[in-house]
C-alpha angles and dihedrals in degrees: 000000000000089000090056091053091050089048090052090053091049091049092051090051094047090046090054092049093048091048092051092046094049096048109030108038122077107216116215096200117061098325095186095062093043094049092046090050092050091049091051091050090049091051090048091052090050093051092046090049090054090050092051091047090052091048092049093048091049091052092049092050092049090049093056096046 
């Protein structure tokens, strides 16, 4: 369960970095593809974070039953 919490923290950090990169930096080479790729990665991180949160909550509920 501690690993899941650490993974959540890492996902929050990577989500913040991807969000900053996709919104703040002007890319000189093909900015549309780079921004679209960063947005897809950000969405993937968000979905994976929800999956990890569900898994952690399920483990906690099973522990207390």
